[in-house]
N, C-alpha and C positions, 0 to 999 in steps of 0.2 A: 633903467628902464622898469616900468611896473605893468601889471596887466591890463591897467586902464589905457596903456600906450599900445597895445594890440587890437586890432578889429576883430569880431566876434568871437568864436570858439569859448563862450562861455563856460559849456559844460567843461571842458579840458582844463579851464582856469580853477572851476571850483572843484575838480576831482585833484589836480595837485598841490592846492590849498590844503585839502584833507589828508592828502598824504604826510604833508609837514607837521600839521597841526597833530598828529595822531602818532606824529614820530614813526612813520612807516614807510618813509623815503627810499627805495631800492639802491643799492650802490650805482644801477645803470639802467638809463630808459632810453628807449630809442622813437623819437619823435617822426612818424612816417606818413607821407601825403604829397598831393601832386603839386607842382611849382607852385610859388604864390599863395598858398594856405595860410602860412604863418608859422611852419615848423620852427626856423630858426627864431623867429622873434619870441615863442613860445619859450626855447631853451634859454635864450638869453635873460628873457624875464626871471624865469625859475632858479637861472644861475644867482642872479642878483639877490633873489628871495632867500635862498641857500646860504649865501654869506652875508645877509642883513642881520643887523644886531637886533631890530625891532621889528619883524615881519607882521603882517595883518593879513586881514581876509582879501586885501587888493593886492597883496605880493608885498615886495621890498617897502621898506619906509620911505625910502628916497633922503633921508636927512642926516643919517647917521654916516660915520667916518668910511665904514665898508661901503655904502653906498656912493659916497664921494669919489671912491677909487674905484669902483666899480664900472659906471656910467661910461667914463670915457673909456671903458674895459682895459685899464690898467692895474688893476687890481692882483697884488703880487700873488695870490692864490689862486687866480682864475686863469686856465690854460686852454689855447686853443689848438687844434690840430684842423687841418684842413688841406684841401688837394692843390698842389704848385706843378711848377713845370722846371725842366732842367734849361737854366740858362747858360750862355757860353762860360760865364763867369763863376759857376759853381757846379759841379760833378754830383755834388751829393746835396740837393737843397732840401729845407725843413720848413715849417711854416714861419718859426721866427724869423727867417729872411723876408719875410712878406708881411710883417704883423704892422707896419706902418698903413700899407694901402689897407690893409684888412680894418683894421681899427676905423679908419677914418670914414671907409664905407658902411660900418656898424653906426656909427655916429649919424650917417645922412639917414640912412634906411637898413634895416635887416631884411627887406623884401628885395631881395637880388637871387639869381640863379648862377649856375657856374658858367653860362654865356656872356652873363655881365662880368662875372668874374674876372673870364678870361680877356676880356676888354678892358678892364680897372689895372691889370697889372700888364698889359700891352703885349699880350701872348694869343694872339686870336687863331694862329696856325698850330698851336702847340697841344700837347696832351696832357689833361691835368692829372697827376697823379699823387697818391700818399706814399712815399717811400720808405722803405725799411728804416731809414735814419731817423726817420720821425720816432718810431718806436722806442730806439735808444734814448733819442733826447727828452722823451716823456717820461722815461723809467728814472732817468736822473733828476728829472724834475719833482717827480712824487716821491723820492727817497727822502726828501729834505722835508724838514717839518714845517708846518703851517706857518707862515709869515706872520699873522694876525691872530695865530694861536685857537684858530675854528675849524670851518670844514675847506677842504679844498676842490675845487670841482673844474673837470674838464668837459670844454665844449667841441665834439668832434663831427664837423660839417660834412656831409657826402661819404659815409665809411665806404661805400659801394667803390670807390675810387681806390682802395688798399689793393695790392695783389696779395696772393696769400701768402708769402714770408712775412708781411708787414703785418697781417692778419694776426697770423699765429704768436708772433711776440705779442700783439696789443691784448690777445686772449688770456693769457697769462697775467696781464694787469688787470684786467675785468674781473677774471676768476678769482683773484684774491688781490683786491687791491687795498692799499695802505689802509689806515686808520681814518674815517672821516672823509674819504675819497667818494665824490661821486662823478659818474661818467654821464654826460648828458650829450646821446648821438641824434644825428639829423639826417636823415635819408629819404630820396626821392625815388629811389628804388632798391626797397628793402630785400627784395628776392634776390639781389646781386651781392648781398652783405653775406661774408664769411657765413657759413649754415653754423658752425658751432657758436660764433657772436650771436647770432641770432637767438639762439636757445638759452643765451646768458642775460638777457636784457628784457625787461619790461616794456612791451610795446604799446606804445600810444598812438593810434590813428588819429590824423589831424584831416577832417574833410575839405574838400573844395568850399570857397566863400559863397554865399548865396548873393544873386546880384543886387537884392536890398541892401546888404551889409556892405558891399563895394560903393555902390551909389552913395549911401549914407557918408560914407568915410571921404570919398572925394568930394562932396558938397562942403562939408564940416573941415575937411583939415588943407583944400585947396579951392575952395569959394568957388566949386564949379557949380553952373546953373543946374537944376535937376533934370531936365531934357538934356542935356548933353553927358550929365553924370550916368544917369540909366541906359544911354545909348553906349556909353564906353564900358560901363559893367557889364551888359550884355557882350560887346565884342569880348571882354577879358577872360569869359567863360570861368569864374571862380578863382582867376589868380589875381591877388591885389598888386601883384609883383607886375604882372603883364598890363592892368590898367594903368599904373604909373610910367611904366615904358611907353605904351602909346601915346599918352599925354604928354612926355618929352618928346616923343618922336614924331609928333604932329605935322611940322613943318616937313621933314623929310619924307613921311608917309603921303604928303599931298603932292611932293614933288615924284614921288614913284607914280602914284595915280596917274598923276600928268602924263609921263612918259608912257603909261601902259596905255592910255586913250591915245594918244600918236602913233603908237606902235599901230595899233588896230585900226587904226582909220586909214592911216598911209597905206599898210599891206592891204587892206579890203579894197582900196580903190586904186592898187597897183601904182602908186605914186611913187618910182624909184628914184628921184633925185632926192626927195623928202626922206626917204626912207635912209638913202646914203648918210645924209645930215643928220637924221636920227640916230643910226649907229657912230657916225662921228663924235657926236655931242656924249653918247654913253661911255665911249672908250674913253672919254677923259675923266670919269668920275672916280678910278682908282677901284682896284681889285676887291676890297672889302666890301664898298659901297654897291658894286655892281653884282655881287653876290648877295646882299640885302635886297636889293631893288628884285633879282631874280625870285628870290624866297617870296617877296610880296606877290609878284606875278602868279606865281605857281597858288599862292592863297586866294588870289583875285579870280583866277579862271576855276577853281575848284569852287568858290563860291557862286560863279554866274551858274554855273552847272547845277548846283543846290537849288538855286533861284527858281529854275522852269518848274520846280516841284511845288511853288505856290505855296510853301511851308514857313512863313516867317519866322518863327519861333527857333527855327535851327539854321537862320541865316545869320550872319555876324558882318553887318556892311555899314559903314558910314552914310550919312546923308546924301555926300555926292558920290559914292559908289553905287547906291542904291539907285540914284536916279540916271546913271550910265546905263545900268544893268537893266533898267526896265526896257529899253531899247537893245542892249548888246546881247544878252542873256541867250535869247534864240540862235545865235550865232556858234553858243558852246553846247555840244549835244552828245548824242552816245556815238556819232561819228567820228567827231573829232577829239575828243577831250582828251583820250588818254594820249592821243598823238602831239596834243600841244603842250602837256604835261611834261611828255618825254624830251620835248625838244628844250624847253626850259630848263630842264635836270641837265641834259648833255651839255646845254650854255653852261651851266653853274660848273660843270666838272671841267670843261673846256677853260674856264678863267681861273678857277684853281690851279691848273695846270700850265698856267702862264701863255697858253695859249694867245696870238694876237687878238686882242681884245675888238678892233674894228672890223676884223674879218668874221669873227664869231657873232656879234651881233647884225652885221649886215646878212648875214647868211640865215640867221633865225628870222629877220624880216621877211626873207625871201620864201623861207618855208610856212610862214603865217598866210601868205599869199594862197596856197593849195589848201591848206588846212582849214581857213576860214569860209572857204566856198563850199565844203563837205556838209552842208546844212539841208 
């Protein structure tokens, strides 16, 4: 991966290149910024540049033997540390246990977040953590000589997921790294990283991407029409990862939108039989999909409330959603918006606790009857 593969962030690319050219690369850098801005992509491209035999102003050459090993992310001197979960088969999980799905995802796209990672490793209801065994394993790896005779690079994704014990052990490595070793940390919540680690790294802030940059990337890389790309870039709110996710989830999003419209229309008209049928259909979706649907419902309620203020620049709606909101938004107001959001949140909690889904969703529909009349 070279800098050309990364959308936007030109000033950061130039800064990183200058550090290498002037032989001033710090032993520890922490890329910080919001979801989908390209933090991990920058760290990966820089890792390849540091390991490359012939780096240039655009990053790694992409043709040397080290680059050929780096891009599928199998270079023996490139080490990954990232949060994992405790599976039943392992009491002391480490990143190496999940290297195959990790590398596969990096080859697909470096624009993803912890929610995506949980889904990739089949751990949607688990807690992601970097356990203390990770520090021990990393220390053993770095104690060995470089396999290729050059630098060693550690990419540490989401250091805020370390507990204090893990952080303290890692701190010793960062303070006194083996010769030729560089740490590239990638954090979405840097203030939650152990303070002593924060003070030992050079921080690089990666800003959210402009809509124009995201739109251009969607048009060039995914053959989207400009109108569609512009709309998706606006909805993504500076996150290329979110734009990609929305693009992939368009069919599910449309299905959730149809369910939302049905719920609101049936409840407003007090069609009890149709409400029961709606609840029965939604109950068949499965827990994780039901939770995603309720998250979508909350987002759409919020957007309809904002729609009433006639400030389109702060609204994030698709064309179908906006067409519906022109008529529906007046029914979401100061008198009921909090109540509706609370009911949706309660329903999500009940689903997480394995409450009977049919009862949860029929009860939700009944409560909408009362709340929608408060206008």
